[in-house]
VEXDREN-2710 file (C-alpha; in Angstrom, 1 decimal):
% VEXDREN-2710
k/r/px/py/pz
1/MET/133.1/194.6/106.3
2/GLU/132.5/195.1/102.5
3/GLU/129.1/196.2/101.3
4/HIS/128.6/193.3/98.9
5/GLU/130.1/190.9/101.8
6/ALA/127.1/192.4/104.0
7/GLU/124.1/193.0/101.4
8/ALA/125.0/189.3/100.7
9/ILE/124.8/187.7/104.4
10/ARG/121.4/189.9/104.9
11/ARG/120.0/188.1/101.7
12/LEU/121.2/184.9/102.8
13/LYS/119.6/185.3/106.2
14/GLN/116.7/186.2/104.7
15/GLY/116.5/182.9/102.8
16/ASP/118.0/184.0/99.5
17/ILE/120.2/181.6/98.0
18/GLY/121.8/184.7/96.0
19/GLY/123.4/186.0/98.9
20/LEU/125.7/182.3/98.9
21/GLU/126.2/182.7/95.3
22/ALA/127.7/186.2/96.1
23/LEU/130.0/184.3/98.9
24/VAL/131.4/182.1/96.9
25/ARG/132.4/184.6/94.4
26/LEU/133.7/186.5/96.7
27/TYR/135.6/183.8/98.3
28/GLN/135.9/180.8/96.6
29/ALA/139.1/181.4/95.1
30/GLN/140.8/182.3/98.3
31/ALA/139.2/179.1/100.2
32/LEU/140.1/176.7/97.8
33/ASP/144.1/178.1/97.8
34/ALA/143.9/177.9/101.7
35/ALA/142.5/174.4/101.4
36/TYR/144.8/173.1/99.0
37/VAL/148.2/174.7/100.3
38/VAL/147.4/172.7/103.9
39/THR/145.6/169.3/101.8
40/ARG/148.1/169.5/99.1
41/ASN/145.2/167.9/96.8
42/HIS/142.6/169.7/94.7
43/PRO/140.0/167.2/95.0
44/ILE/139.9/166.8/99.2
45/ALA/140.2/170.4/99.2
46/GLU/137.1/171.5/97.0
47/ASP/135.2/169.1/98.9
48/VAL/136.5/170.9/102.3
49/VAL/135.6/174.6/100.5
50/GLN/131.9/173.1/99.0
51/GLY/131.4/171.8/103.1
52/ALA/132.5/175.1/104.2
53/PHE/130.0/176.9/102.1
54/LEU/127.4/174.3/102.9
55/ARG/128.2/174.9/106.6
56/ALA/127.9/178.1/106.6
57/TYR/124.5/178.3/104.8
58/ASP/123.5/176.5/107.8
59/VAL/124.7/178.3/110.3
60/ILE/124.4/181.7/108.9
61/GLU/121.6/182.6/111.2
62/GLY/123.9/182.5/114.2
63/PHE/126.4/184.8/112.1
64/ASP/126.9/188.1/113.7
65/ALA/126.3/190.4/110.8
66/ASN/128.7/192.8/112.3
67/ARG/131.8/190.6/112.0
68/SER/133.5/190.2/108.8
69/PHE/132.4/186.9/107.0
70/GLY/135.8/186.6/105.3
71/PRO/138.2/185.4/108.2
72/TRP/135.5/183.6/110.0
73/PHE/134.8/181.5/106.9
74/LEU/138.5/180.9/105.8
75/ARG/139.2/180.0/109.4
76/SER/136.8/177.2/108.6
77/VAL/138.0/176.1/105.4
78/VAL/141.6/176.0/107.2
79/ASN/140.3/173.7/109.9
80/ASP/138.4/171.9/107.9
81/ALA/141.5/170.9/105.5
82/LEU/143.6/170.3/108.5
83/LYS/140.6/167.7/109.6
84/ALA/140.6/165.9/106.4
85/VAL/144.3/165.3/105.9
86/THR/144.6/164.0/109.6
87/ARG/141.3/162.0/108.8
88/ARG/141.7/160.6/105.8
89/GLN/146.0/160.3/105.6
90/THR/145.4/159.7/102.1
91/VAL/146.8/163.2/100.9
92/SER/149.8/162.3/98.8
93/LEU/152.7/164.4/99.5
94/ASP/154.6/163.6/96.1
95/GLY/151.5/164.7/94.4
96/ALA/151.4/166.8/91.2
97/ARG/152.9/170.3/91.5
98/GLU/150.0/172.2/90.7
99/GLU/150.0/175.8/92.2
100/PRO/147.3/178.1/92.9
101/ASP/148.6/181.2/91.0
102/ARG/146.7/183.8/93.0
103/ILE/149.3/182.3/96.0
104/TYR/152.2/183.4/93.8
105/GLY/150.8/186.3/91.9
106/THR/152.3/189.5/91.2
107/THR/151.9/192.9/90.3
108/LYS/154.7/192.8/87.9
109/ASP/153.7/192.8/84.2
110/VAL/157.0/191.9/82.6
111/TYR/159.6/189.6/83.3
112/GLU/163.2/188.8/82.5
113/PRO/164.0/185.1/81.5
114/TYR/166.0/184.6/84.4
115/GLU/163.7/185.8/86.7
116/ILE/161.3/183.2/85.3
117/VAL/163.3/180.4/86.0
118/GLU/164.5/181.5/89.4
119/ALA/161.2/182.2/90.4
120/ALA/159.6/178.6/89.5
121/GLN/162.8/176.7/91.1
122/THR/162.1/178.7/94.2
123/ARG/158.4/177.7/93.9
124/GLU/159.3/174.5/93.2
125/ALA/161.7/174.4/96.5
126/LEU/159.1/176.1/98.4
127/TRP/156.3/173.4/97.8
128/ALA/158.9/170.4/98.5
129/ALA/159.7/171.7/101.8
130/LEU/156.1/172.5/102.4
131/ASP/155.5/169.2/101.6
132/ARG/157.7/167.7/104.0
133/LEU/156.1/169.4/106.8
134/SER/153.5/167.7/109.4
135/PRO/150.0/168.8/108.3
136/ILE/149.3/170.8/111.9
137/HIS/152.7/172.6/111.2
138/ARG/152.0/173.3/107.4
139/ALA/148.4/174.5/108.7
140/ALA/149.9/177.2/111.4
141/ILE/152.2/178.2/108.8
142/VAL/149.3/178.7/106.2
143/MET/147.1/180.4/108.7
144/ARG/150.1/182.7/109.7
145/TYR/151.6/183.7/106.1
146/TYR/148.6/183.1/103.8
147/LEU/145.7/184.2/106.4
148/ASP/147.5/186.4/108.1
149/LEU/145.6/185.3/111.6
150/SER/147.2/186.4/115.3
151/ASP/148.8/183.8/117.6
152/ALA/145.4/184.1/119.3
153/GLU/142.9/183.8/116.4
154/ILE/144.9/180.4/115.5
155/SER/144.4/179.1/118.7
156/GLN/140.9/179.8/119.2
157/MET/140.3/178.6/115.6
158/LEU/142.4/175.2/116.5
159/GLY/141.2/175.0/120.2
160/VAL/144.8/175.0/121.3
161/PRO/147.1/177.2/123.4
162/THR/148.7/180.1/122.2
163/GLY/152.1/178.5/123.3
164/THR/150.8/175.6/121.5
165/VAL/150.7/177.9/118.0
166/ARG/153.6/179.9/118.8
167/ARG/155.5/176.5/119.1
168/ARG/154.2/175.3/115.8
169/LEU/154.9/178.1/113.9
170/HIS/158.6/178.2/115.3
171/ASP/158.8/174.3/114.6
172/GLY/157.2/174.8/111.2
173/ARG/159.6/177.2/110.4
174/LYS/162.7/176.0/111.7
175/ARG/161.8/172.8/109.6
176/LEU/161.2/174.9/106.3
177/ARG/164.4/176.7/107.1
178/ASP/166.1/173.5/107.8
179/LEU/164.6/172.0/104.2
180/LEU/164.7/174.8/101.9
181/PRO/167.9/175.0/99.6
182/SER/170.8/177.4/101.0
183/TRP/170.4/179.6/97.7
184/VAL/166.5/180.0/98.8
185/ARG/167.5/181.0/102.0
186/ARG/169.5/183.9/101.4
END
């Protein structure tokens, strides 16, 4: 666990709201990215993340300070995003194409024009395919490939057997392969 994180949790457990501010600085961008990928709606993603931080503040006393806050918090965000999509059913799958830069960031500093065009086309194809997945399959894909969670962690978070998680991942990947153009799958 990062020292800044441990100090923030200690401060928060002592009632110092500055601890929450530190956790927001550490995890807000990643949490917004994860919530957006699941909900595909910026206002809903922002509501989900804000609610998750407030809930973390409310339950921090019961949080085991020996655990890492990040994975615990991000699981909560993805779970809440999935609930929001299921509950509201107002997420537009044909909405704006605003992708968080962090998800597609790279360390390369110089791009050839064809690389920029190819990357943009690939992102667009991937977003279009993700849009067509059901929320439960999209959430499973996000938890595995964005949050890098194991089957057991996803199972625990969603309250479903690990076999169900594996099935959702299998079905989600298969559906993505079917939806992606052949030039992306090569």
